[in-house]
N, C-alpha and C positions, 0 to 999 in steps of 0.2 A: 647476617652472614658477612665474613670478611671479603674484601674485594678480590677478584680473580687475579692471580699473579701472572705477569707475562710469561709465556711459554717459549723455552729455548730448545732447539735441536742442535746438537753439537756434532760436527764432522771431524773425524780424526784418522790418522794413518799410523800412529805409533804408540808411545808410552802413555799418553793421556795425562801428562802432568798439567796441561792447561785445563783439561776437563776437570781434574781434581781440584784445581784452584777455584773454578766456577762452582763446583759442587759444594766446596767448603764455604764459600761466600754466600751461596744461597741458603745453606743450612744455618749459618750463624747470623743471618740478617743483613750482612754488608751489601748484598745484592738482592733486591726484592724481585726475584724471578724464580722460575722453576725449570730445571733441566728435565724435559719430558721424554727425550729419546736421544740415542747416539747412533750415528751411521759411521761405520768403519770401512775403509777400503781393503782391510785385511782381517781375516778371522782370528789370527794367532798373535795379536799384539796385546800389550799390557793395558792399553786403553779400554779394550773390550772387557777385560777382567775388572778394571776399576768401575766401569759402568754397571756391570752385573752385581758387583758387591754392594753398590749403592741402590740396587733395585730399579735401575733405569733400563728400559728395553733397548735392545741393540738390533740393528739391521746391518748386514754385511753387503756392501755394494762393490763387487769385483768386476773389473774390466768392462765389457760391452754393456752399455746402458747404465753406467755408473751415475750420471747426473739424474736420469729419469728415476732410478731407484731411490736416490737420496731425497729428491723432492717429493716423491710419492710418500715416502715414510714421514717426512716433515708435515705434509698435509694431513696424513692419517693421525698424527699426534696433535694436530691443531696448533702447530708452531707459529708464533708471532715473528720469530727471528731465527735465522740459521746462522750458526757461528762456526767458522772454520778454525779449528784449533790443532794445527799441525796436519792439516789435510794437504796431501802432496800432489793432487791431480787437478787438471783444468776442469772447471764446472761450467756447464751451460745453464745460466740462470733463466728460468721461465718467467713469462710476464707477471704472473701473480706473486713472484718473490722479488721483483726488481726493487732495489732500495731496502731490502730486508735480509741481506746476506752480508755478514761481516767477516773480515779476515784480519789476523794480526801477522805482520811480517817483521822479521828481525833486522831491519835496516831503516834508514831514513829515506823512504821512497821520494823521488824516483831513482835514487842511487841504489845500486846493488839489488835490483829486482829483475824479474823475468824468468823464463823457463830455466830450470836447473839451479836457481838461486834460492836455496833453503838451508836452514841449519848451519852446519859447519862451513859449507861452501860460501855463505854470505860473510861469516866472520873472517875467513881466510882472505877473501877478496878485499874487505875493509882494511885489514892489516897490510896486505900487499900494496894497496894504493896509498899507504901512508896517511890515512885519515886521522884527524885529531879527535873526532867524535863519531859516535854511532848512535844506535837507539832502536826504537821500534815504531811501526806505523800501524794504526788501526784504520782500515779503509773498507768501503763498500765494494763488493765484488761486481765486476762486469764479466764479460766473456773472454778476457785475456788475462795473462798473468800480471798481477800487481799493478794494474793501471786504473782501478776504480777510484772514485772520489775519496779523498783523505778525510777521516773523521777527526783524528788527533795523532800527534806524534809525541814521543818522549825521548829526550836525548840523554846519552851517557858518555863520559869521557873515554877516549882510548888512551891507556896509560903506557908509559915506557915499559918494555918488557912483556907486554900483553901477549898471550897465546890465544888461539881460537877458543880454548876452554875458559880462560879467565874473562875474556871479553863476553863470551856467551853467558856466563853467570850474571854479569851486570845487565846485559840486554834482557835476559829472562826475568830478572827481578823487575825491570821496568815494564815488561809485558804483563806481569801478574797484576800490576796496578792499572795499566792503560786499557787492557781489554774490558774489564768490568766497567770502567769509566765510559768507554766507547759504547758498550751495550746500553748503559743508562741514557747516554746522549741520544742514540738512535731511537730507543723506545720512547723517550720523552717527546721527540719530534713527531713520532707516529701517534701520539696521544694516549699511549698506554700507561703513562704516569708511574714509572718505576720509582722505588724509593731506595734507601740504603746508601 
């Protein structure tokens, strides 16, 4: 029998482009893992459609009890790791998942992190501050916004004439590589021996 692949639960709040990246990499062997479930904070987003098209079960965790619902679903799916992929809500990480929840943030933390700093808001702030570089951070989640231990960072230049959209394109390209690398790193440290 082939070895059991590490099991990922993905949390999202929007289009699911990060989910799709992970699904594609799992399917073609670049990430030796399996997405076993998706938790969405909204029922009506493209990420839910992407998951269902891929045959991945979906749980919607709206408002009250969002963290409890998300982690109950992850336990039910036997998740080894929970990956926040555009999840826009504060999570309370239970003891059994400490050190097993990853997030990717579109800046070089600790700069441009915290409540309300996501997506376009981050890129606008980077440009307004006159930064010469930006990037992304893969980090372990704790119970506050964007403060958990950093797993890795990838830098991209801020170019003259950049708009939030053009900067976002480069940061998102970095995220597509950094998040799978961060997943491999955390799984390897946990002894689950991912490949790819």
